[in-house]
DSSP file (Angstrom, degrees, kcal/mol; ACC not computed):
  #  RESIDUE AA STRUCTURE BP1 BP2  ACC     N-H-->O    O-->H-N    N-H-->O    O-->H-N    TCO  KAPPA ALPHA  PHI   PSI    X-CA   Y-CA   Z-CA
    1    1 A X              0   0    0      0, 0.0     2,-0.2     0, 0.0     0, 0.0   0.000 360.0 360.0 360.0 135.5    0.0    0.0    0.0
    2    2 A X        -     0   0    0      1,-0.1     2,-0.0     2,-0.1     0, 0.0  -0.459 360.0-110.6 -77.4 145.3    1.3    3.4   -0.9
    3    3 A X     >  -     0   0    0     -2,-0.2     4,-2.4     1,-0.1     3,-0.2  -0.366  29.9-111.1 -68.5 154.0    2.0    6.0    1.7
    4    4 A X  H  > S+     0   0    0      1,-0.2     4,-2.4     2,-0.2     5,-0.2   0.874 119.8  52.1 -56.0 -37.9   -0.4    9.0    1.7
    5    5 A X  H  > S+     0   0    0      2,-0.2     4,-2.4     1,-0.2    -1,-0.2   0.883 108.3  50.8 -67.3 -36.1    2.5   11.3    0.6
    6    6 A X  H  > S+     0   0    0     -3,-0.2     4,-2.1     2,-0.2    -2,-0.2   0.920 111.3  48.3 -63.6 -42.9    3.3    9.0   -2.3
    7    7 A X  H  X S+     0   0    0     -4,-2.4     4,-2.2     2,-0.2    -2,-0.2   0.900 111.5  49.7 -64.1 -40.7   -0.4    9.0   -3.3
    8    8 A X  H  X S+     0   0    0     -4,-2.4     4,-2.5    -5,-0.2    -1,-0.2   0.901 109.3  51.8 -65.0 -40.6   -0.5   12.8   -3.1
    9    9 A X  H  X S+     0   0    0     -4,-2.4     4,-2.5     1,-0.2    -1,-0.2   0.883 109.2  50.8 -63.0 -37.7    2.7   13.0   -5.2
   10   10 A X  H  X S+     0   0    0     -4,-2.1     4,-2.2     2,-0.2    -2,-0.2   0.908 110.6  48.5 -64.7 -41.8    1.0   10.8   -7.8
   11   11 A X  H  X S+     0   0    0     -4,-2.2     4,-2.1     2,-0.2    -2,-0.2   0.894 111.7  49.4 -65.9 -39.4   -2.1   13.0   -7.9
   12   12 A X  H  X S+     0   0    0     -4,-2.5     4,-2.5     2,-0.2    -2,-0.2   0.928 110.5  50.5 -64.2 -44.7    0.1   16.1   -8.2
   13   13 A X  H  X S+     0   0    0     -4,-2.5     4,-2.4     1,-0.2    -2,-0.2   0.888 109.5  51.3 -61.2 -38.8    2.0   14.6  -11.1
   14   14 A X  H  X S+     0   0    0     -4,-2.2     4,-2.4     2,-0.2    -1,-0.2   0.901 110.6  48.2 -65.4 -40.1   -1.2   13.7  -12.8
   15   15 A X  H  X S+     0   0    0     -4,-2.1     4,-2.8     2,-0.2     5,-0.2   0.889 110.3  51.8 -67.1 -38.5   -2.5   17.2  -12.5
   16   16 A X  H  X S+     0   0    0     -4,-2.5     4,-2.3     2,-0.2    -2,-0.2   0.931 111.5  47.3 -62.3 -44.9    0.8   18.6  -13.8
   17   17 A X  H  X S+     0   0    0     -4,-2.4     4,-2.5     2,-0.2    -2,-0.2   0.926 113.2  48.6 -61.7 -44.8    0.6   16.3  -16.8
   18   18 A X  H  X S+     0   0    0     -4,-2.4     4,-2.4     1,-0.2    -2,-0.2   0.934 113.1  46.2 -62.5 -46.5   -3.1   17.2  -17.4
   19   19 A X  H  X S+     0   0    0     -4,-2.8     4,-2.4     1,-0.2    -1,-0.2   0.866 111.5  52.8 -65.6 -35.1   -2.4   21.0  -17.2
   20   20 A X  H  X S+     0   0    0     -4,-2.3     4,-2.5    -5,-0.2    -1,-0.2   0.931 110.4  47.2 -64.3 -45.1    0.7   20.6  -19.5
   21   21 A X  H  X S+     0   0    0     -4,-2.5     4,-2.9     1,-0.2    -2,-0.2   0.897 112.3  50.1 -63.2 -40.2   -1.4   18.8  -22.1
   22   22 A X  H  X S+     0   0    0     -4,-2.4     4,-2.6     2,-0.2     5,-0.2   0.904 111.3  48.6 -65.1 -40.6   -4.1   21.5  -21.9
   23   23 A X  H  X S+     0   0    0     -4,-2.4     4,-1.8     2,-0.2    -2,-0.2   0.919 114.7  45.0 -65.5 -42.8   -1.6   24.3  -22.3
   24   24 A X  H  X S+     0   0    0     -4,-2.5     4,-2.5     2,-0.2    -2,-0.2   0.925 114.1  49.9 -66.2 -44.0    0.0   22.6  -25.3
   25   25 A X  H  X S+     0   0    0     -4,-2.9     4,-2.5     1,-0.2    -2,-0.2   0.911 112.1  46.1 -62.4 -43.5   -3.4   21.8  -26.8
   26   26 A X  H  X S+     0   0    0     -4,-2.6     4,-2.2     2,-0.2    -1,-0.2   0.837 111.7  52.6 -71.2 -29.4   -4.7   25.3  -26.4
   27   27 A X  H  X S+     0   0    0     -4,-1.8     4,-2.1    -5,-0.2    -2,-0.2   0.916 110.9  46.7 -69.0 -42.1   -1.5   26.8  -27.8
   28   28 A X  H  X S+     0   0    0     -4,-2.5     4,-2.3     2,-0.2    -2,-0.2   0.926 112.6  50.1 -63.1 -44.0   -1.7   24.5  -30.9
   29   29 A X  H  X S+     0   0    0     -4,-2.5     4,-2.4     1,-0.2    -2,-0.2   0.897 108.5  53.2 -61.4 -39.7   -5.4   25.5  -31.3
   30   30 A X  H  X S+     0   0    0     -4,-2.2     4,-2.9     1,-0.2    -1,-0.2   0.922 109.3  48.4 -61.1 -43.7   -4.4   29.2  -31.0
   31   31 A X  H  X S+     0   0    0     -4,-2.1     4,-2.6     2,-0.2     5,-0.3   0.894 109.9  52.0 -64.5 -39.2   -1.8   28.8  -33.8
   32   32 A X  H  X S+     0   0    0     -4,-2.3     4,-2.4     2,-0.2    -1,-0.2   0.933 112.8  45.2 -61.2 -45.1   -4.4   27.0  -36.0
   33   33 A X  H  X S+     0   0    0     -4,-2.4     4,-3.0     2,-0.2     5,-0.2   0.919 112.7  50.7 -65.8 -43.3   -6.9   29.8  -35.5
   34   34 A X  H  X S+     0   0    0     -4,-2.9     4,-2.4     2,-0.2    -2,-0.2   0.933 113.2  44.6 -61.2 -45.7   -4.2   32.5  -36.1
   35   35 A X  H  X S+     0   0    0     -4,-2.6     4,-2.8     2,-0.2     5,-0.2   0.912 113.9  50.9 -65.3 -41.4   -3.0   30.9  -39.3
   36   36 A X  H  X S+     0   0    0     -4,-2.4     4,-2.5    -5,-0.3     5,-0.2   0.943 111.5  46.7 -60.2 -48.1   -6.6   30.4  -40.4
   37   37 A X  H  X S+     0   0    0     -4,-3.0     4,-2.4     1,-0.2     5,-0.2   0.901 113.4  50.0 -62.7 -40.0   -7.6   34.0  -39.8
   38   38 A X  H  X S+     0   0    0     -4,-2.4     4,-2.4    -5,-0.2    -2,-0.2   0.947 112.6  45.7 -62.4 -47.8   -4.4   35.2  -41.5
   39   39 A X  H  X S+     0   0    0     -4,-2.8     4,-0.6     1,-0.2    -2,-0.2   0.864 116.6  45.1 -65.9 -35.7   -5.1   33.1  -44.6
   40   40 A X  H  < S+     0   0    0     -4,-2.5     4,-0.3    -5,-0.2    -1,-0.2   0.872 120.4  38.4 -75.3 -36.9   -8.7   34.0  -44.8
   41   41 A X  H >X S+     0   0    0     -4,-2.4     3,-1.0    -5,-0.2     4,-0.5   0.747  97.3  77.8 -88.8 -22.7   -8.2   37.8  -44.3
   42   42 A X  H >< S+     0   0    0     -4,-2.4     3,-1.3     1,-0.3    -1,-0.2   0.877  89.6  55.6 -57.5 -42.1   -5.0   38.3  -46.3
   43   43 A X  T 3< S+     0   0    0     -4,-0.6    -1,-0.3     1,-0.3    -2,-0.1   0.796 108.1  49.3 -63.6 -24.1   -6.7   38.3  -49.7
   44   44 A X  T <4 S+     0   0    0     -3,-1.0     2,-0.4    -4,-0.3    -1,-0.3   0.489  85.7 105.1 -93.1  -1.6   -9.0   41.1  -48.6
   45   45 A X  S << S-     0   0    0     -3,-1.3     2,-1.2    -4,-0.5     6,-0.1  -0.656  75.3-126.1 -80.4 129.2   -6.2   43.3  -47.3
   46   46 A X  S    S+     0   0    0     -2,-0.4     4,-0.2     4,-0.1    -1,-0.1  -0.617  75.7  11.0 -80.3  97.6   -5.5   46.2  -49.6
   47   47 A X  S  > S-     0   0    0     -2,-1.2     4,-1.2     2,-0.1     3,-0.2   0.029  73.7-107.2 114.3 142.2   -1.8   46.1  -50.3
   48   48 A X  H  > S+     0   0    0      1,-0.2     4,-2.0     2,-0.2     5,-0.2   0.822 114.3  61.3 -68.1 -32.9    1.1   43.8  -49.8
   49   49 A X  H  > S+     0   0    0      1,-0.2     4,-2.1     2,-0.2    -1,-0.2   0.893 104.4  48.8 -63.4 -38.6    2.6   46.0  -47.1
   50   50 A X  H  > S+     0   0    0      2,-0.2     4,-2.6     1,-0.2    -1,-0.2   0.825 106.9  55.6 -71.3 -30.4   -0.5   45.5  -44.9
   51   51 A X  H  X S+     0   0    0     -4,-1.2     4,-2.5     2,-0.2    -1,-0.2   0.902 108.6  48.9 -65.6 -39.7   -0.3   41.7  -45.5
   52   52 A X  H  X S+     0   0    0     -4,-2.0     4,-2.7     2,-0.2    -2,-0.2   0.921 111.6  48.6 -64.4 -43.8    3.2   41.8  -44.1
   53   53 A X  H  X S+     0   0    0     -4,-2.1     4,-2.5     2,-0.2    -2,-0.2   0.912 111.6  50.0 -61.7 -42.7    2.1   43.8  -41.1
   54   54 A X  H  X S+     0   0    0     -4,-2.6     4,-2.2     2,-0.2    -2,-0.2   0.911 111.7  48.4 -61.9 -43.1   -0.8   41.4  -40.5
   55   55 A X  H  X S+     0   0    0     -4,-2.5     4,-2.4     2,-0.2    -2,-0.2   0.907 111.9  48.5 -64.6 -42.5    1.6   38.5  -40.7
   56   56 A X  H  X S+     0   0    0     -4,-2.7     4,-2.6     2,-0.2    -2,-0.2   0.891 110.8  51.0 -64.9 -39.1    4.1   40.1  -38.3
   57   57 A X  H  X S+     0   0    0     -4,-2.5     4,-2.8     2,-0.2     5,-0.2   0.907 109.8  50.4 -64.1 -40.6    1.3   40.9  -35.9
   58   58 A X  H  X S+     0   0    0     -4,-2.2     4,-2.8     2,-0.2     5,-0.3   0.930 112.4  46.7 -61.8 -45.8    0.1   37.3  -36.1
   59   59 A X  H  X S+     0   0    0     -4,-2.4     4,-2.7     2,-0.2    -2,-0.2   0.892 113.3  48.8 -64.8 -39.5    3.7   36.0  -35.4
   60   60 A X  H  X S+     0   0    0     -4,-2.6     4,-2.6     2,-0.2     5,-0.2   0.941 114.5  44.8 -65.7 -46.7    4.1   38.5  -32.5
   61   61 A X  H  X S+     0   0    0     -4,-2.8     4,-2.1     2,-0.2     5,-0.2   0.941 118.1  43.3 -62.8 -48.0    0.8   37.6  -30.9
   62   62 A X  H  X S+     0   0    0     -4,-2.8     4,-2.4    -5,-0.2    -2,-0.2   0.898 114.4  50.7 -64.8 -41.1    1.4   33.8  -31.3
   63   63 A X  H  X S+     0   0    0     -4,-2.7     4,-2.6    -5,-0.3    -2,-0.2   0.922 111.7  46.0 -64.2 -45.5    5.0   34.1  -30.2
   64   64 A X  H  X S+     0   0    0     -4,-2.6     4,-2.2     2,-0.2    -1,-0.2   0.904 114.7  47.7 -65.9 -40.5    4.2   36.0  -27.0
   65   65 A X  H  X S+     0   0    0     -4,-2.1     4,-2.0    -5,-0.2    -2,-0.2   0.884 112.3  49.5 -68.0 -37.2    1.3   33.7  -26.1
   66   66 A X  H  X S+     0   0    0     -4,-2.4     4,-2.4     2,-0.2    -2,-0.2   0.921 110.7  50.2 -65.8 -43.0    3.4   30.6  -26.8
   67   67 A X  H  X S+     0   0    0     -4,-2.6     4,-2.4     1,-0.2    -2,-0.2   0.893 110.4  49.8 -61.7 -39.6    6.2   32.0  -24.6
   68   68 A X  H  X S+     0   0    0     -4,-2.2     4,-2.2     2,-0.2    -1,-0.2   0.882 110.0  50.4 -69.2 -35.8    3.7   32.7  -21.8
   69   69 A X  H  X S+     0   0    0     -4,-2.0     4,-2.3     2,-0.2    -2,-0.2   0.913 111.6  48.2 -66.0 -41.9    2.3   29.2  -22.0
   70   70 A X  H  X S+     0   0    0     -4,-2.4     4,-2.5     2,-0.2    -2,-0.2   0.900 111.5  49.9 -64.1 -40.6    5.9   27.7  -21.9
   71   71 A X  H  X S+     0   0    0     -4,-2.4     4,-2.7     2,-0.2    -2,-0.2   0.895 110.1  51.2 -64.1 -39.2    6.7   29.9  -18.9
   72   72 A X  H  X S+     0   0    0     -4,-2.2     4,-2.7     2,-0.2     5,-0.2   0.917 110.0  49.0 -63.6 -43.5    3.5   28.8  -17.2
   73   73 A X  H  X S+     0   0    0     -4,-2.3     4,-2.2     2,-0.2    -2,-0.2   0.930 113.5  46.5 -62.0 -45.7    4.4   25.1  -17.7
   74   74 A X  H  X S+     0   0    0     -4,-2.5     4,-2.4     2,-0.2    -2,-0.2   0.913 113.6  48.9 -63.2 -42.4    7.9   25.7  -16.4
   75   75 A X  H  X S+     0   0    0     -4,-2.7     4,-2.2     1,-0.2    -2,-0.2   0.921 112.5  46.9 -64.7 -44.9    6.6   27.6  -13.4
   76   76 A X  H  < S+     0   0    0     -4,-2.7    -1,-0.2     1,-0.2     7,-0.2   0.872 113.2  49.1 -67.1 -36.1    4.0   25.0  -12.5
   77   77 A X  H >< S+     0   0    0     -4,-2.2     3,-0.9    -5,-0.2    -2,-0.2   0.912 113.7  46.4 -68.2 -41.0    6.5   22.2  -12.9
   78   78 A X  H 3< S+     0   0    0     -4,-2.4    -2,-0.2     1,-0.2     3,-0.2   0.854 126.3  28.8 -69.9 -34.7    9.0   24.0  -10.6
   79   79 A X  T 3X S+     0   0    0     -4,-2.2     4,-2.2    -5,-0.2    -1,-0.2  -0.119  78.4 133.0-116.2  35.0    6.5   24.9   -8.0
   80   80 A X  H <>>S+     0   0    0     -3,-0.9     4,-2.7     1,-0.2     5,-0.5   0.839  71.4  53.3 -61.1 -34.2    4.1   22.0   -8.4
   81   81 A X  H  >5S+     0   0    0      1,-0.2     4,-1.5    -3,-0.2     5,-0.4   0.928 112.7  43.6 -66.3 -43.1    3.9   21.3   -4.7
   82   82 A X  H  45S+     0   0    0     -3,-0.2     4,-0.4     1,-0.2    -2,-0.2   0.831 119.6  43.5 -69.4 -32.3    3.0   24.9   -3.9
   83   83 A X  H  <5S+     0   0    0     -4,-2.2     4,-0.4    -7,-0.2    -2,-0.2   0.922 126.3  24.3 -80.1 -46.2    0.5   25.1   -6.7
   84   84 A X  H  X5S+     0   0    0     -4,-2.7     4,-2.5    -5,-0.2     5,-0.2   0.796 104.9  71.4 -98.0 -30.7   -1.3   21.8   -6.5
   85   85 A X  H  X<S+     0   0    0     -4,-1.5     4,-2.7    -5,-0.5     5,-0.2   0.917 100.3  47.5 -58.2 -47.8   -1.1   20.5   -2.9
   86   86 A X  H  > S+     0   0    0     -5,-0.4     4,-2.5    -4,-0.4    -1,-0.2   0.896 112.4  51.0 -61.2 -37.3   -3.4   23.2   -1.4
   87   87 A X  H  > S+     0   0    0     -4,-0.4     4,-2.6     2,-0.2    -1,-0.2   0.936 112.5  45.2 -63.1 -45.9   -6.0   22.5   -4.2
   88   88 A X  H  X S+     0   0    0     -4,-2.5     4,-2.7     2,-0.2    -2,-0.2   0.917 113.4  49.9 -65.1 -42.7   -5.9   18.7   -3.6
   89   89 A X  H  X S+     0   0    0     -4,-2.7     4,-2.3    -5,-0.2    -1,-0.2   0.905 112.2  47.8 -63.7 -40.7   -6.1   19.2    0.2
   90   90 A X  H  X S+     0   0    0     -4,-2.5     4,-2.5    -5,-0.2    -2,-0.2   0.914 112.1  49.3 -65.8 -42.4   -9.1   21.5   -0.1
   91   91 A X  H  X S+     0   0    0     -4,-2.6     4,-2.5     1,-0.2    -2,-0.2   0.914 111.9  48.6 -62.5 -42.0  -10.8   19.1   -2.5
   92   92 A X  H  X S+     0   0    0     -4,-2.7     4,-2.4     2,-0.2    -2,-0.2   0.902 111.3  50.0 -64.0 -40.8  -10.2   16.2   -0.1
   93   93 A X  H  X S+     0   0    0     -4,-2.3     4,-2.4     2,-0.2    -2,-0.2   0.912 112.2  47.2 -64.7 -42.2  -11.6   18.2    2.8
   94   94 A X  H  X S+     0   0    0     -4,-2.5     4,-2.6     2,-0.2    -2,-0.2   0.910 112.2  50.3 -64.1 -41.7  -14.7   19.2    0.8
   95   95 A X  H  X S+     0   0    0     -4,-2.5     4,-2.2     1,-0.2    -2,-0.2   0.909 112.0  47.3 -63.2 -42.5  -15.2   15.6   -0.2
   96   96 A X  H  X S+     0   0    0     -4,-2.4     4,-2.4     2,-0.2    -2,-0.2   0.893 111.7  50.6 -66.0 -40.4  -14.9   14.4    3.4
   97   97 A X  H  X S+     0   0    0     -4,-2.4     4,-2.6     2,-0.2    -2,-0.2   0.914 111.4  48.1 -63.8 -42.9  -17.3   17.1    4.6
   98   98 A X  H  X S+     0   0    0     -4,-2.6     4,-2.6     2,-0.2    -2,-0.2   0.892 111.0  51.1 -63.8 -39.2  -19.8   16.1    2.0
   99   99 A X  H  X S+     0   0    0     -4,-2.2     4,-1.9     2,-0.2    -2,-0.2   0.904 112.6  45.8 -65.9 -40.3  -19.4   12.4    2.9
  100  100 A X  H  X S+     0   0    0     -4,-2.4     4,-1.5     2,-0.2    -2,-0.2   0.904 114.4  47.9 -67.3 -40.8  -20.0   13.2    6.6
  101  101 A X  H  X S+     0   0    0     -4,-2.6     4,-0.9     1,-0.2    -2,-0.2   0.878 112.5  49.2 -68.7 -36.6  -23.0   15.4    5.8
  102  102 A X  H  < S+     0   0    0     -4,-2.6     3,-0.3     1,-0.2    -1,-0.2   0.867 112.5  47.4 -69.0 -36.3  -24.5   12.8    3.5
  103  103 A X  H  < S+     0   0    0     -4,-1.9    -1,-0.2     1,-0.2    -2,-0.2   0.754 108.4  55.9 -76.3 -23.9  -24.0   10.0    6.1
  104  104 A X  H  <        0   0    0     -4,-1.5    -1,-0.2     1,-0.2    -2,-0.2   0.700 360.0 360.0 -81.3 -20.1  -25.5   12.2    8.9
  105  105 A X     <        0   0    0     -4,-0.9    -1,-0.2    -3,-0.3    -2,-0.1   0.490 360.0 360.0 -85.4 360.0  -28.8   12.9    7.2
């Protein structure tokens, strides 16, 4: 049988993996939307210079958002105990309170 701390570490690791996948998935989705909007709107932009500006704006927006997602993943991985342990403990306390309240009625 695993010690409670081992089980908590497993739950934290699972949350870190889930949040990492969600961050990567939403970043990929953002890039798909940005490229789609660029490709759809570029033909209606009057002038090649504005298409270049639109493309640079897309790259800047996507690049900054990607960098922030990567920073978030690194920060959460480095401080995973501080980030996830209080959430898990609060969820467990709420679950225990609900179980006691359900059994008392």
